[in-house]
N, C-alpha and C positions, 0 to 999 in steps of 0.2 A: 545710665547712658553707657555706651560701649566705646572702646577703642576699636573701630571696625577695620577688619582686614578684607582683602579682595574677595575672598570666598564666603564671607558672612554678611549679615545685615546689621544696620543700626537698630538697636532694640531698647526697651525699657521694661522693667519688672516691678509689679505692685502685688501686694498681698503676702500672706504667710509663706515662709521659706518652705515649709513641709507640705503645702497643700498641693492637690493635683494641678496641673498646668493647663491653662486655658489661653489660647492664642487669639488675638483680635487683629485682623489684617485689613489694611486700608484699600481705599479705592483709587483709581488713576487720578493723579493731580492732588490728592489729599495727603495728610500726614496721620501719625498715630493719634493726633489730638481730635480726630473725627469720633473717637471712642471715649472722650473725656467724661461724658455724662453717664456712661455704662460702667466705667471702671470702679468707682467707689463701692457700688453694691456688689459687683462680681468678685471684687478683691476680698470680700469677706468670706467667700467660699472657696476661691481658687487662687492659685499663683498666676496672675495675669501677665502675660507677655505681649506687648505691642511692638510692632516694627515698622520701619519706613522702607518704602521701595527705594532703589538706587536713585540718587539725585533729588529725592523728596525730603522736605523738612531738614535740610542741611546735611543729609546722609552723603557719603562720598559718591561722586558722579562716575560711577563705573557701570555703564549700561549692560543689561543683560540681554542675551540673544533671544530669549523666549520664556514662556511660562515654565517649562521644565528646568531651565537654568535658575529661575527664581526659587522654585521648589528646592533645588539642590542647595542654594545659598542658605535657605531657611533651615534645611536639615543639618548643614554645617554648623549653623549658629546654635541649634538645639544640641547637637552632639557635643559642641564645646562646653555647653552648660550641664551636660549629663541628663538631659531631658529624654526619657524613653518614650513614654506614651503621653498623649495630650488631646484635649478637646480643641476644636478649631472653628473659629467664626471668621468669615471673609466676605467683604463687600466688593462686587464688581470683579476687577482683576484679582483681588484678594480671595474671592470665592473660587476663581479659576485655579489659583495655587492650591487652595484646599481640596478641590476635586482632584487635582493632579496627584496630590499626596495620597488621598483615599484610594486611588487607582494603583499607585506604584508602591506605597508603603502601608497597606492595611494593617500591618502589625503595629504601627506606631499611632495611628489615628483612632482615638477611642469614640468620638462623636463629632458631628459636623453640622454646621449651620451656614448656609449659602444665602447671602443677603444681596438682593438686587443683582443677581447673577444669572448666567445663561450657559448652556452647553456650547453655544456659538454666539459671539457678540456681533449682531447685525451681519454685515458682509465685510469681507477682507478689504474690498475697495474703500469702504467708508473710513476705516481706521488708517489705511495707507494715505488716503486723501488728507486726513488730519496732519499726518507727518509732513506731507508736502507743504501745507499751510504753515506749520510751525517753522520748518526749515527756511521758509521764505519771509515770514512776517514775525517770527518770535512767538512768544506765548500769550501776547496781549489778546489776540482773538479768542483763544481758548479761555482766558481768564474772564473776559467780558461775557462770554456765553455760559460760563459755569453755573450762575444762579438759576438761569431758565431751565438748565438741564437737571440741576440737583434739587430744587425746591419747588414747592407749589407757589403760585402767584400770591395767594393770601399770606403765606409764611414769609415770602421775600419782602412784601410790602410791610409787615409788622415787625420784621427783625432785621433792620438795615445793617446793624453791627455784625450779625452773623453772615450776612451777604458779603460784606467787606472782607471779613475774615476768610470766606471761601475764595474770593477773588485774589487775595494776597497769597494764599496757599498756592494757587496755580502759577501766579506771577513769579514766585521765588523757586519754583522747580527748575532743575537744569533741563534745558531744551533737548539735549541729546538723549537724556534718559527718558524724557517724556516721549520722544519719537520712538525709542526703542520699546518702550511699554505699548505704544500703539501697534508697533509691528508684532509684538507678542500676542496682543489680543486679536489681530488680523489672522494670525496663524492658528489660533486656539479653536479646536473643534473636537469635542468628546461625545457627540451625539450617538455614535455607535457603541460607545463604551459605558454608557450610564448604567446599564444592567450589571456591571461589575463592581459598582460602588456598594460595599457590604456593610457599611456602618449606619447607625441611626442618623438621619438627616432631617434637619428642619430647613425648609425652603421659605424665606422670609422676603416679602416684597411690598413696597408702597402701592397702595391701590391706585395712585395717580402717577406712577412711574412711567414716563414716556421713553426712557432709554432702554432699560431692561425690565419690562413690566410684567403684569400677571400672566400674559401668554407664555413668556419665556419661563416663568416660574412653574407653570403647569407642565411644561415639557420636562423640566427636571423632575417633578414629582411623579409623572407618568413613567419615566425612565428608570428612576432609582428605586430599588425594591422596598426599602424601609424608609420612605420620605413622607413628611407631612407639610401641608401648605399653611402658612400664616400670612394673611392679607391685612396690612395695616392701613386703616383709613386716614385720610388727611395727610398722607406723606407721598413724596415723590422719590427720587433716586437715593438720596441720603437720608433714609428713614431713621437711622440711629441719631442724626442731628435734629431732625424735624419732629419726630415723636419719641423722644428718649425714654420716657417711662414705659411706654408700650413695648418698645424693643427690649428694654432691660427685663421686663417681666417675662416676655416670651423666651428669651435666652436662659433665664434662671429656671424656668420650668423644664425646658428641653434638656439642659445639661445636668439637671438634678435627677432626671428620670430616664435618660437615654445615654448611659455612659458604659461601653463595653470594656470591661477589665479582664485580663487573662486570669486573674485570681482575686480573691477577696482582699488580699493584702497589698495589692498594688496601689501606690499613691500617685502614679503618673509622673513622679520625679525620680528617676533612676540614674545613678552614676554608671556610664558605659565604660568598661575596662578598655585598655588600649587594643586588646585582641578582638574586640567585639565587632568585626567587620567581616565581609564575605570576599575573601581574596581570589576566589575562582575555583573551578573543578579540580579536585585532587590535591589541593593545598591544605596542610594541616590547619584546623580551626579549633581553638580552644586556649586555655590558659598557657602560659609559657612553660609551666612545669607540669609533670604527670604525663599520662598517656594521651597523645594527641588524638582528637577525632578527625576524621577526614570526610570530605564531601564525596559521595559515591560517584564513580565515573564508569562508563562502560568498559568492559575488558574483553579482549578477544580470546575465545576458547581455542583449544588446541586444533580444532577443525577449521578455524578461521584464519585467513592470511590477509595481510594488507594488500589493498589493490590500488593501483595507480588511479588517480582522479584527474580527469581532464577538465580544466577550467573552462566553464561555459560563460560567455559574455552576457551579462543581464540585458534584457530588453530595455532600452532607454525611454520607451514611450511613457511609462507612468511618471518617471522623473521629469520628463520633458513637459508633460501636462502641468505638473506642479510648478516648474519654473516659469512656464508660459503664463500661467495665471498670476504668479507673484510679480512678474515683470510688467505685463500689459494689462492686467486686471481681469477679475471675473467677468465684468459686464461685457468687455470686448470679446473675450474668448467665448462666452455664451452666445453672443450675437453671431460670431462667425460660424460657430458649430450649428446654430439653428438655421443659418442660411446655406449650409453646405448640403448639397444634393449628392446622389449616388456618383455622379460624374466627377465631382471634386473631392470626394471623401478620401480617395488615395493620396491626393496631393496634400490635404490637411494632416493626414497621418505621417506623411513624409516630413513636413514642417515640424510636427510636434516631436517626432522621434529623433531627427538628425539635427535640425536647427536648434531646438530648445533642449532636448535631451542630451546631445552630444556637444555642440559648439558652445552654447550658453552655459553649460554645466561644467565646462573645462576649468581647471584650477589655475591656468597660466595668467589670467586677467580677472580682476574683480568686476562686478556688474557696472560700476561707475565707469571704469575704463571701457568696457564693452559698449556702453551707451555712447560714449564720445566717438568711438570708431563707427558705430552704427549711424549716428547723426551725420557725420562727415560723408559716409558712403551714399547715404540717401540724397544729401544735398548735391553731391557731384552727379549722381544719376538723374537728378530731377524728379525723384519719386516723392512728390509733395503730399499725396494722400497717406502714404506710409509714414512720412516725416511727422505728421500730426500724431499718430499713434505712438511713435517712438519717442516723441517729446514727452508725452505723458509718462512713458516707461522711464525716461531719463530722470524725471522729477521723482518718480516712485523709487528709483535706484540710488537716490541721494544727491544728484547734482542739483545745484541751486540755479535759479534763472541767470544769475551772474556768470556762473560757469558755462551754462549753455551759450550765453552770448559770446564768450571767449572762444568756444569751439567754432561758432559761426564765423567770427572774425578771422581765426586761424585759417579756416577753410577758404575764405575769400582770398586771402593772401596767396595761397598755394593753388587754388583750384579755379579761381575766377569769380569776379563780382556779380555778373548777372544771375548766376544760379543762387547765390547767397542773398540777393536782394529779394527774390521771390521767397526764399526760405525764411527770412526774417519776418515776413507778413504772416506766414503759417505759424511759426514758432511763437510770435508775440501773441497771437490770438489764443493759442493753447495755454501759454503761461498765465495770461490774464484770467482765463476761465478756471484753471486748476488752483491758482494761488489766491483767488478772492474768497474770503470767508463768507459763509451764508449770512444774509442780513439778519 
């Protein structure tokens, strides 16, 4: 167990101190205990490191902004332990972290196994909707739904103790960290980058997984150059829990035969000296004594002279489309774009570029505050159709139904009761729809 700092993760180590390191990463809503049945056998061969996501399993509730930040926190943890190269197994969001590391730090990842994972998890709207439900109702709806998402019906019926364990794992997760993890999965999309994953990869999936099933697994295998598919019969999303022996055997085979080492003497556990970082172009790199090495930088020849560079403002359209989708949702944006004809195309481009790319992307107010202003303006203007859209956006931006109610009450005091009376009906309907968990 660790004394966890802000930039690191809570972890546990099992197995010989001098063995190669194998990381086992959890799924959303679980803890490192989801790998309890694999650890004893794997720890005979590897130094097994398991970690918890922020706010999971009693880990400090310091939400991460996305999968890249989770990968950074894991690398900081490994650097603190002196771990240079490692094998990596990750389930669901844990798999996303592993894929991110394989793309960004191929020098550190020796071999990879992606369990119940995907290059993109469903749609961004689905995971942001989860965040809205948790923010409004707490984690109880997610906890009650976990067994159906994670296990086959037969397993759930035969193993009530494990089902209760799964429910309690979700219930004891920090809600803010759960929401942040949902946002991280909503933003994760490496479909265009799969071809750059250059390490041997096992893609393992339960044959009955309805969350990230065989179709997503085949997408990974088709995109990653050195990838193999393992389909586990009689398993759903948490295959390591439901079919522990089969999963353990598959991992043993993969990491015993597909481990890329830079040399035959590498153990995977290397102490990193303090200077072993990349400080930037032109900065000395190397031990503090002796002749420093430098990172090459371009130099001007005698014929070249520095030229003034005129700053060119970047086109805000791409950033605007990203913000627009994050705030009002993919489904709404896709519907608007599909309904846009040639006559309205310029207007939609204007909205995307200047409303979303400029105004909504400014640093002066956060998105919660902008939603408060937007709701007020729409109520005063009587724009009830747009009010429904922006109410959904406000929920996605982190406002709770109680806070939206306060915005309406404040608006009524200063701007008039008739307009707010109609607005309450629209907003109440949207809140009911958006915050009610699926049956």
